[in-house]
ZAMARGU-4260 file (C-alpha; in steps of 0.2 Angstrom, whole numbers, plus 5000, padded with zeros to 4 digits):
<rodrens>
0) 4988/5293/5004 | 4976/5279/4999 | 4959/5280/5007 | 4950/5264/5014 | 4934/5259/5006
5) 4922/5245/5005 | 4923/5233/4990 | 4908/5231/4979 | 4899/5215/4981 | 4904/5207/4965
10) 4923/5210/4968 | 4921/5204/4986 | 4912/5188/4980 | 4926/5184/4968 | 4939/5186/4982
15) 4929/5174/4993 | 4927/5162/4979 | 4946/5161/4978 | 4947/5152/4995 | 4933/5140/4992
20) 4933/5136/4973 | 4951/5132/4968 | 4947/5122/4953 | 4933/5111/4946 | 4936/5098/4959
25) 4932/5110/4973 | 4914/5113/4965 | 4911/5094/4964 | 4917/5091/4982 | 4905/5105/4989
30) 4890/5099/4979 | 4892/5081/4983 | 4895/5085/5002 | 4879/5095/5002 | 4870/5080/4994
35) 4876/5069/5007 | 4871/5081/5021 | 4853/5081/5012 | 4852/5062/5015 | 4854/5057/4997
40) 4856/5038/4993 | 4860/5040/4975 | 4872/5053/4968 | 4877/5055/4950 | 4891/5067/4944
45) 4894/5071/4926 | 4908/5082/4919 | 4914/5088/4902 | 4931/5095/4898 | 4938/5092/4915
50) 4924/5101/4923 | 4928/5118/4915 | 4913/5119/4904 | 4901/5108/4912 | 4897/5100/4929
55) 4881/5091/4934 | 4878/5084/4951 | 4861/5076/4954 | 4855/5068/4970 | 4839/5061/4978
60) 4840/5070/4994 | 4828/5080/5004 | 4828/5095/4991 | 4826/5113/4995 | 4810/5122/4998
65) 4806/5136/4986 | 4807/5150/4999 | 4825/5145/5003 | 4832/5144/4986 | 4838/5162/4984
70) 4843/5162/5002 | 4854/5147/4999 | 4865/5157/4987 | 4869/5171/4999 | 4885/5171/5009
75) 4886/5162/5025 | 4868/5155/5022 | 4867/5137/5029 | 4855/5125/5037 | 4869/5115/5046
80) 4873/5127/5061 | 4863/5141/5070 | 4875/5148/5083 | 4894/5149/5087 | 4891/5135/5100
85) 4887/5123/5086 | 4905/5124/5079 | 4910/5114/5094 | 4901/5098/5088 | 4899/5098/5069
90) 4891/5082/5063 | 4889/5087/5045 | 4901/5088/5030 | 4896/5106/5026 | 4893/5120/5038
95) 4901/5137/5032 | 4888/5142/5020 | 4900/5149/5008 | 4900/5136/4994 | 4885/5141/4983
100) 4888/5159/4984 | 4906/5157/4979 | 4903/5145/4965 | 4889/5157/4958 | 4900/5172/4958
105) 4912/5164/4946 | 4901/5153/4934 | 4884/5150/4927 | 4873/5140/4939 | 4857/5131/4936
110) 4847/5123/4951 | 4833/5111/4949 | 4825/5105/4965 | 4810/5098/4973 | 4807/5096/4992
115) 4797/5083/5000 | 4779/5088/5001 | 4780/5100/4987 | 4769/5097/4972 | 4780/5106/4959
120) 4799/5108/4958 | 4809/5124/4956 | 4821/5130/4943 | 4833/5144/4948 | 4847/5152/4937
125) 4861/5163/4943 | 4876/5169/4933 | 4891/5179/4941 | 4881/5183/4956 | 4866/5190/4946
130) 4850/5179/4948 | 4833/5178/4940 | 4816/5174/4948 | 4813/5155/4952 | 4802/5146/4940
135) 4790/5131/4941 | 4798/5115/4935 | 4794/5096/4935 | 4806/5085/4944 | 4807/5072/4957
140) 4812/5075/4975 | 4830/5079/4976 | 4842/5092/4969 | 4852/5094/4953 | 4865/5107/4951
145) 4873/5112/4934 | 4888/5123/4933 | 4894/5130/4916 | 4909/5140/4911 | 4918/5140/4927
150) 4929/5155/4930 | 4922/5163/4914 | 4922/5180/4922 | 4939/5177/4931 | 4951/5174/4917
155) 4966/5175/4928 | 4960/5160/4938 | 4955/5151/4922 | 4972/5153/4915 | 4980/5144/4929
160) 4970/5128/4928 | 4978/5112/4922 | 4974/5103/4906 | 4957/5095/4904 | 4963/5078/4908
165) 4972/5083/4924 | 4957/5093/4930 | 4946/5078/4927 | 4958/5067/4937 | 4957/5079/4951
170) 4938/5077/4951 | 4940/5058/4950 | 4951/5058/4965 | 4939/5068/4975 | 4924/5057/4970
175) 4934/5041/4974 | 4938/5046/4992 | 4920/5052/4995 | 4912/5036/4987 | 4923/5025/4998
180) 4918/5034/5013 | 4899/5032/5010 | 4897/5014/5005 | 4878/5015/5008 | 4876/5028/4995
185) 4876/5023/4976 | 4888/5034/4966 | 4889/5036/4948 | 4903/5046/4939 | 4902/5050/4920
190) 4917/5059/4912 | 4915/5066/4894 | 4899/5055/4891 | 4909/5039/4897 | 4905/5030/4913
195) 4920/5029/4925 | 4914/5020/4940 | 4898/5016/4950 | 4895/5009/4967 | 4881/4998/4973
200) 4877/5008/4988 | 4873/4992/4998 | 4883/4997/5013 | 4898/4986/5010 | 4914/4995/5012
205) 4924/4982/5003 | 4912/4982/4989 | 4914/5001/4987 | 4933/4999/4988 | 4932/4986/4974
210) 4921/4996/4963 | 4932/5012/4964 | 4950/5005/4965 | 4948/4988/4957 | 4951/4970/4961
215) 4970/4970/4962 | 4970/4984/4976 | 4956/4976/4985 | 4965/4959/4985 | 4980/4967/4994
220) 4970/4973/5009 | 4969/4967/5027 | 4954/4971/5038 | 4956/4983/5053 | 4944/4985/5067
225) 4949/4991/5085 | 4944/5003/5098 | 4954/5011/5112 | 4950/5024/5124 | 4934/5029/5115
230) 4942/5030/5098 | 4936/5017/5085 | 4947/5013/5070 | 4941/5002/5056 | 4943/5000/5038
235) 4957/4992/5028 | 4976/4993/5026 | 4987/4984/5014 | 4999/4969/5017 | 5017/4975/5019
240) 5023/4967/5003 | 5011/4978/4993 | 5016/4995/5000 | 5016/5008/4987 | 5030/5020/4980
245) 5020/5036/4987 | 5007/5041/5000 | 4994/5044/4987 | 4983/5029/4993 | 4983/5034/5011
250) 4965/5039/5015 | 4960/5044/5032 | 4942/5049/5038 | 4937/5057/5054 | 4918/5055/5058
255) 4915/5052/5039 | 4926/5067/5033 | 4941/5064/5022 | 4956/5073/5031 | 4974/5076/5029
260) 4983/5073/5045 | 5002/5071/5049 | 4997/5063/5065 | 4987/5049/5057 | 5000/5046/5044
265) 5014/5044/5057 | 5003/5032/5067 | 5000/5021/5052 | 5018/5021/5046 | 5024/5018/5064
270) 5013/5002/5064 | 5022/4996/5048 | 5040/4999/5055 | 5051/4985/5053 | 5039/4977/5040
275) 5041/4989/5025 | 5056/4993/5014 | 5063/5010/5013 | 5055/5021/5001 | 5039/5011/5001
280) 5023/5017/5010 | 5007/5008/5016 | 4991/5012/5008 | 4975/5012/5018 | 4956/5016/5019
285) 4954/5020/5038 | 4940/5027/5047 | 4940/5035/5064 | 4925/5038/5075 | 4927/5051/5089
290) 4916/5062/5099 | 4912/5077/5088 | 4917/5089/5102 | 4935/5082/5102 | 4937/5087/5083
295) 4939/5105/5076 | 4935/5105/5058 | 4934/5124/5057 | 4952/5126/5052 | 4952/5129/5033
300) 4939/5132/5020 | 4943/5116/5011 | 4938/5107/5027 | 4952/5093/5025 | 4962/5099/5040
305) 4957/5095/5057 | 4963/5098/5075 | 4962/5083/5087 | 4961/5088/5105 | 4969/5072/5112
310) 4982/5067/5099 | 4991/5054/5110 | 4975/5044/5112 | 4971/5045/5093 | 4989/5040/5088
315) 4988/5025/5100 | 4971/5019/5093 | 4977/5020/5075 | 4994/5012/5079 | 4986/4998/5089
320) 4972/4994/5077 | 4984/4993/5062 | 4997/4983/5071 | 4984/4970/5077 | 4979/4968/5059
325) 4997/4965/5053 | 5001/4953/5067 | 4985/4943/5063 | 4989/4941/5045 | 4999/4924/5042
330) 4998/4924/5023 | 5014/4923/5013 | 5018/4930/4995 | 5013/4917/4982 | 5023/4914/4966
335) 5013/4918/4951 | 5015/4909/4934 | 5006/4911/4918 | 5004/4894/4909 | 4996/4902/4894
340) 5012/4913/4892 | 5024/4899/4896 | 5017/4888/4883 | 5012/4901/4870 | 5019/4900/4852
345) 5036/4906/4850 | 5037/4925/4850 | 5046/4935/4836 | 5065/4936/4835 | 5073/4946/4848
350) 5063/4936/4862 | 5064/4918/4856 | 5076/4906/4864 | 5087/4896/4852 | 5097/4880/4855
355) 5115/4885/4850 | 5124/4869/4856 | 5120/4852/4862 | 5133/4842/4871 | 5132/4827/4870
360) 5118/4823/4857 | 5101/4821/4866 | 5099/4803/4859 | 5116/4799/4867 | 5114/4803/4886
365) 5129/4802/4897 | 5131/4788/4910 | 5120/4797/4923 | 5106/4797/4910 | 5108/4816/4908
370) 5112/4828/4894 | 5117/4846/4895 | 5113/4859/4881 | 5115/4878/4880 | 5101/4889/4876
375) 5105/4907/4870 | 5093/4921/4870 | 5096/4934/4856 | 5091/4951/4864 | 5091/4954/4883
380) 5073/4954/4890 | 5065/4970/4893 | 5064/4977/4910 | 5049/4970/4920 | 5046/4955/4909
385) 5046/4937/4913 | 5059/4925/4907 | 5050/4910/4900 | 5059/4895/4892 | 5049/4887/4877
390) 5050/4868/4880 | 5059/4860/4865 | 5052/4845/4856 | 5056/4828/4863 | 5072/4821/4854
395) 5065/4804/4853 | 5047/4798/4853 | 5042/4791/4870 | 5055/4800/4880 | 5051/4814/4892
400) 5062/4829/4896 | 5062/4835/4914 | 5071/4851/4917 | 5081/4849/4933 | 5092/4864/4933
405) 5092/4882/4926 | 5110/4889/4929 | 5114/4906/4922 | 5132/4906/4917 | 5133/4921/4906
410) 5121/4935/4901 | 5106/4929/4891 | 5113/4911/4891 | 5106/4896/4901 | 5112/4879/4903
415) 5099/4866/4906 | 5102/4849/4913 | 5090/4836/4905 | 5086/4818/4912 | 5079/4806/4899
420) 5066/4793/4905 | 5063/4779/4892 | 5045/4775/4895 | 5043/4764/4879 | 5058/4753/4882
425) 5053/4736/4889 | 5059/4731/4906 | 5071/4716/4906 | 5063/4699/4910 | 5065/4694/4928
430) 5061/4678/4938 | 5045/4680/4947 | 5047/4686/4964 | 5036/4684/4979 | 5029/4701/4983
435) 5033/4706/5000 | 5020/4716/5010 | 5023/4734/5009 | 5029/4742/5025 | 5016/4755/5033
440) 5018/4772/5026 | 5029/4783/5036 | 5019/4798/5043 | 5021/4814/5032 | 5036/4824/5038
445) 5033/4842/5044 | 5043/4848/5029 | 5056/4841/5017 | 5072/4852/5014 | 5076/4849/4995
450) 5091/4860/4994 | 5098/4877/4991 | 5098/4888/4976 | 5112/4901/4972 | 5118/4898/4990
455) 5104/4910/4995 | 5087/4902/4994 | 5082/4887/5003 | 5070/4875/4994 | 5057/4867/5005
460) 5042/4855/5002 | 5028/4856/5014 | 5012/4847/5011 | 5005/4853/4994 | 5017/4868/4992
465) 5035/4873/4988 | 5043/4887/4998 | 5058/4897/4993 | 5066/4905/5009 | 5078/4919/5008
470) 5090/4913/5022 | 5098/4930/5026 | 5081/4939/5026 | 5073/4926/5037 | 5088/4924/5049
475) 5089/4943/5050 | 5071/4944/5056 | 5073/4930/5068 | 5087/4938/5076 | 5079/4955/5076
480) 5064/4948/5085 | 5075/4939/5098 | 5084/4955/5102 | 5068/4964/5104 | 5060/4951/5115
485) 5076/4950/5127 | 5074/4969/5130 | 5091/4970/5139 | 5102/4960/5127 | 5116/4949/5134
490) 5134/4954/5132 | 5151/4945/5129 | 5166/4953/5136 | 5180/4956/5123 | 5198/4949/5126
495) 5204/4966/5119 | 5193/4981/5121 | 5191/4992/5105 | 5193/5010/5105 | 5183/5021/5092
500) 5187/5039/5088 | 5173/5049/5083 | 5168/5067/5077 | 5163/5079/5090 | 5144/5077/5086
505) 5146/5058/5085 | 5155/5057/5101 | 5142/5068/5110 | 5128/5057/5103 | 5136/5041/5109
510) 5141/5047/5126 | 5123/5054/5129 | 5116/5037/5124 | 5126/5025/5134 | 5111/5017/5143
515) 5103/5014/5126 | 5119/5005/5120 | 5119/4995/5136 | 5101/4989/5133 | 5107/4983/5116
520) 5121/4973/5124 | 5136/4985/5122 | 5147/4990/5136 | 5153/5007/5129 | 5162/5020/5140
525) 5169/5037/5138 | 5188/5036/5134 | 5191/5055/5132 | 5197/5065/5118 | 5182/5061/5107
530) 5185/5042/5109 | 5174/5028/5117 | 5179/5011/5123 | 5170/4996/5119 | 5172/4982/5132
535) 5158/4970/5127 | 5146/4967/5113 | 5131/4955/5109 | 5138/4938/5107 | 5131/4937/5089
540) 5143/4951/5084 | 5159/4945/5092 | 5167/4943/5075 | 5161/4959/5067 | 5171/4975/5065
545) 5165/4985/5080 | 5174/5001/5075 | 5163/5002/5059 | 5148/4996/5069 | 5149/5010/5083
550) 5153/5023/5070 | 5137/5018/5061 | 5127/5019/5077 | 5135/5036/5081 | 5130/5043/5064
555) 5112/5037/5066 | 5111/5045/5083 | 5117/5062/5077 | 5104/5062/5063 | 5089/5056/5073
560) 5091/5067/5089 | 5072/5069/5090 | 5068/5050/5087 | 5060/5042/5103 | 5070/5029/5112
565) 5061/5013/5107 | 5064/5018/5088 | 5082/5021/5091 | 5084/5004/5100 | 5074/4996/5085
570) 5087/5003/5073 | 5101/4996/5083 | 5093/4979/5083 | 5091/4981/5064 | 5110/4984/5062
575) 5114/4970/5074 | 5103/4957/5066 | 5108/4962/5048 | 5127/4959/5053 | 5124/4943/5063
580) 5113/4934/5051 | 5119/4921/5039 | 5125/4929/5023 | 5118/4926/5006 | 5131/4917/4995
585) 5139/4909/5010 | 5139/4890/5012 | 5127/4883/5025 | 5128/4865/5031 | 5113/4854/5029
590) 5110/4852/5047 | 5110/4871/5050 | 5098/4873/5036 | 5086/4860/5043 | 5087/4868/5060
595) 5084/4885/5053 | 5069/4880/5043 | 5061/4871/5057 | 5063/4887/5068 | 5056/4898/5054
600) 5041/4888/5050 | 5036/4887/5069 | 5033/4905/5069 | 5019/4913/5060 | 5024/4931/5064
605) 5039/4931/5053 | 5034/4936/5035 | 5046/4950/5031 | 5064/4955/5036 | 5066/4971/5046
610) 5068/4981/5030 | 5051/4974/5023 | 5057/4961/5010 | 5048/4945/5010 | 5057/4930/5018
615) 5046/4916/5010 | 5038/4914/4993 | 5026/4900/4991 | 5021/4890/4975 | 5006/4878/4977
620) 5006/4861/4969 | 4990/4865/4960 | 4999/4880/4952 | 5014/4870/4947 | 5003/4857/4939
625) 4993/4870/4930 | 5010/4877/4924 | 5015/4860/4917 | 4997/4857/4910 | 4994/4842/4921
630) 4978/4851/4926 | 4968/4865/4918
</rodrens>
């Protein structure tokens, strides 16, 4: 029978290191957090080979006095807490006292430090847990830690590390999150002798986000700032149209500490509900400030998991602050054109557009002073590229071509309608006429409806911009908001009630949610034998297939048993609005389009359909004139 024995210190340290030091990024995280706790205002991180062979973290914090240097590398040695009572209100990033001992057990560590008030610094070396005497060294106030050959004495752990590039990316990700969370600290990251990013440390959160994540991401952000029941939420979140394909850019900080929290994630995404497409996720940099005693960070050695004592209060605070930011945003997507690309020299064959037929000849326009010709593109455009038409030479000097249409008839073929303006022809002589006084200019219209493209997009001019409106998406959103605002939707009795036979699960789900369906405007009753009877429905759906609609609702209720009642009602409103909205591809009378546009433009709160697609895209007059080289 095996006997119980105490492990030797070297083996015990390596086991403990397995929890704290998972990979090089863990080392960087621990060192940087210690630097921040030491009050550093400048932190430099340098790595080589993904951190496997070399990591250096230098700061200008308070330093470590010589008497504490060797103690700092002992297990559970810390200056952050003193007693168990301190665990209930932790205000520092580090507190366990395990990091330095764990790192030293599996690498070669060199410490160079000088505390405030000391005349000379200290150099200390420790390899695999075996140390040497501290030595005198010249250095400024602060601490520099160098780690070489991580896991040199634990080959099993070293074998499971990723490639250098991937490990370096993990470190970059850790530093990005920390740098953004401390905008008053100047960070500098050097990777394989090349600078990656640096922050100014001027206290501006937006400047830090810009320095780390770049201009494009920063331009997509909305400011968030709110407080509810003692919980303050501030930072940035993205506009719905710029949501990402994953949750990788969701960053939450509780009292300055980066955390992973399903609760916060759920609150964020609940605020975006009905504004973001399926499969897309909002990005954010959000900070929560809570009383320290309401947060338990002593959950896992990585310290990224926390427990919140009043989850409902925190959820409501995040949800409310983010939703307020989304409601306050009245911007619309802007159409982007690249004049340099549009008027660039013709590309190589395979991308160039060639005139294959001209009917009639350009110098013989038809009676309506127009001509049509077909332009064929040899080779389909690559996915993600823009289709640009190279303007052909004028067929006759002094005549200008205006492109009025762009109709796709067959794949890779476009038919262009061209109007000729003879600017050089002399106007016929006419008898002098007395010039009548011009009537006073009519006041500028609120908007001008120019027409409809592809029976889907309304084209509207308003002041100095053009707007393309997706009529189905916009109408869908208008109806959705109408249904939500009415709370208890109106109903219209059916001349002939409709019976719907369902599966056992669907039948149970519908009969259990009859009050929910009543709130949505349906009069549904139990007809027995797994059948329900529909006697009334919202008037907007009177002409729809109610059997299909009720079956769809039943299927949703079966698969979302745990969903709260308001979300279920929203989903039903989605379904109603989508079915009742005017359909893309259908003819819409001009009067109806005019009324529709007027109603839409009167509301600043409608920017996306309930599925998150934009309803309006704008093109400014200035951009259009730059595109046609009227301005530069």
